[in-house]
N, C-alpha and C positions, 0 to 999 in steps of 0.2 A: 155617338160612341156605342159600340156593342160590347156586351159583357157575357162571356161564357163562364159557367160555374162548374166546379167538379161535382160529380155524383157517382155513386157506386151502383152498378147494375145488380139488382137483387133477385129478379125473376123474369121469366118470359111471359109477355102478355099475349102476343099473337105472332107466332113464327112466320106465317104466310105474309103478313104485313110488315114484318121486321120490327115489331114493337116490343119493348121491354119495360119493366118497372125499375125506376132509378130512385135511390134515396139521395136527396139533395138536402143536406143539413137537417134531416129528420122529417122532411116532407117528401112523400112518394109521388112521383109523376110518371105518366106514360111518355116514353121517348122513342123516337125512331132511330134505328141503327143503320139505316140505308146508306149513310155517308161513310161509315167506318167498317162495315162488313166486307170481307173479301168474298169472291164468288163462291168458294167452297166452304165458307164458314156458315155456321148456324148461330142464331141468337143465344142459344144455350152455351155456346163456346165462350161467351163474354160474361156470363154470370160470375160475379165476384170481381170483375175488372172495374177500373175507374175510367170515366169518360168526361170530356168537357161538353156541357150541354148549353145550347142556345136556342131559344124559341121552339122547344120540343124536338130538337135534333141533336144527336151526339155528333160533334164535329171532329173529335180526335180521341184517341186513347192515351191515357197517361198512367204513370206508375203511382203507387200509393203514397210514396214520399212526396212527390210533386203535388199530389192532390191535398195532402195534409198541410204543406207549406202555403198553398194558395188559400185554403180555408182559413188558416191562421191570419194571413194578410187581409183577407176580406173581413174577418172579425175585428181586426184592429182598425180598419177603415170605418166600420160601422160604429165602433166605440168612440171614435174621434169625431163622428159626424154631429153637427149641431142638431139638437132636438127641436121640434116645433112643427 
């Protein structure tokens, strides 16, 4: 099973390589926007937007409400998981 997690695009890391910095639950990672940018778009156009991230790639854009709901559900799953 693959899991994509919501993250907020906070800064451009490398426009040429289509890399941005994304905040994923307080952890900042470099993520590629190659899969979600339209031909005429720049990375800077997505700063402030939410994306679903999987293995270093943004797979889709989502709105903030959906991102927050998903983060809440992931938090509930984590809280219910057995420790050990």
